[in-house]
Steps between C-alpha positions, in 0.01 A plus 500: 500500500289510184304194619425665836386819328275306263351305794420823683338646190283190459413499868395863483243408238348216705242533779629405842248331729542486875236276649399531863462183709510673839167568674665785689552679170140476379391863465196649667205472266127557495284272289222646285165450670331221308157615621535869416411616150711751311237762587549426871183301561528206742346172386297329771322209331550244225248666267694828495828310468378316192330801345747779580835402641576168335473633141709799603776285650498264202546792262787638709682170462423494128619854440811497718630141513353206309346673200155464351338162461330480159192280494387514138574232244310370198474133589654219702526131411593194701650182359610184672845454350540179698266298721686203640231360725626331815840606634689463829415131526139571420454772764490799262378610160732718291375771269721726293298796380582762240323829568512726194394864532426711191498878457511706181623214284777387735511229764698354788484151649525411868593139569353352817597178674216371718469193721168412664425218747379199303251382763336838567119476521446873442693806374811563709693807619818580309831668574623698198874571494639796307829330414796735477759222516597236246222311329652175624362587844150430370591199286175338382672163447611496867839370390630795697337585831557827679413631845417825325184337359438172687212377288478158666467660843210718387320212329538283811344787699195517274592814307561559132825674409572708192775722364592722210837654418556875498689482169173421323391856582820701528858369509666598827762704318534876476583480129228258387215525755285691252499224236199314642169644615616859483612519137246252370183602684551828686775704330340819623603408855865536405445868419341586833687599814231312692489211255548147623833326464605139566342447842174650377510267199556197724205599720288551189594146398388362836157647435482331162572168670219588739276545196584143400434360849146633477443262207664189651246276674773336708597832663308694763552847353382657825803349677802602294809596703760699308859433610830669425858500626734801502414709192220250445380585852491866408287393205261277697412795725436726203296231322281446809458874552389548140291187457258435783413157362812362666384354830832549678859608447832348602806725476825322580818699581374788283684788669485859379208582273364167613384453857772702681469866596706726273533778756711282729780519242621161620660252261373536146412859410312669219813645342662157480191347339463775244869494407553125488152407373374810315251285309293390799306814589367811331720792401333712769640277773851623425402839642513341844858373488639584846177690568285235666325751725369687197293200389124555545467131595692222673466125484254463788255672267560241229423222747190694607374498139463123531258529795290320604679209331780310679869583458797286600844665504834333573865570555823305555744558784802549274311718253528841664486648150123434507460668844317246721402758762378744236283229349340417832443870576331547162251225585435663836449840338237350266292379795277812519353425158425139592341629819245684285380152401499389865807284434774465761839409357607266778855633474693566820631845588859407414647279228502129591825310539675299231295199386204607715222562245193697596203381299175685553186485292597796281865582568790262514869566555819309561872563495660173396854407585713512188561680173296692244296214356162326508508158663285209615488667843344807341250300297397297802398819674322631191290183504420542870402859431277408205315243711410778745275667247 
């Protein structure tokens, strides 16, 4: 009896999450109008979008969800920690780069693994992965090969491929996330309710890798595609929204606060994120636990911030947690902003079937058969998409 009583006491102190996977139970919702300013003015052309509405939407995301993105630092240095010359049977060149950023007497280092095609006659496009899984997935020795980062496949297709690990910026842990960039370079962010947390730090790191690419003669810095899976996919969207130097964004199975609409309340929800992963987003985001309709934004507006640059979003058939339909609908709801640039998305009215990718010039989408993962199938479509533009 005592054990049962103790269990009930413990249960009473724990949040209980009931996730919806039934389309019939999706509540009625109205998305914020991406083209209407907070003062009620309707945006009708790209100039007004860029001058008025885009900065407004970006700040709404900063203040309510992702936190501020600091841009100041004292200096940045790049060092080749290893340059192995020809790899992959002579098809690739490996560079391991240490990017050290300094601010107010402190520093952090971002470690980048980069393969470029050995026979390239000119600077090449590059896919940059924000790696939120084990570092072995981006093994520079290629003793271990992973579908999550199929370097050989990208090299054979004429692209460079690079990666950095999120732990270089902020450990993905609610107790230690602050020990990297935040404590060392931007401690003031930790005191702000709209200060960046781990995902903001990871996106900040992607921009520092972009800084390096602009100095590497083997890389076409105008053709950098930022890629992320799951929480990394939430980050790739935020990085591309903040840093317009990224030529395109790939967000793979990113779900809520990634590419899926929060107001659908399908699968992953804000309250679950903020309870299980309180270190990902700003303190202000917790105000919207179970109050999705109170948000001044939704994820179609994040995708719209990337316009007119291309976006590819994915899902997996067994990953309802990431809300495949909500992801597709978010892309569709971002179309009006791309239309300001005279860009048609090429997406159909309804979500395509399983393993039936839709690859337009600026929007791409597929729902792959399988689990929450990033696979060779996904990468093959990313390559097809990149060749479009």
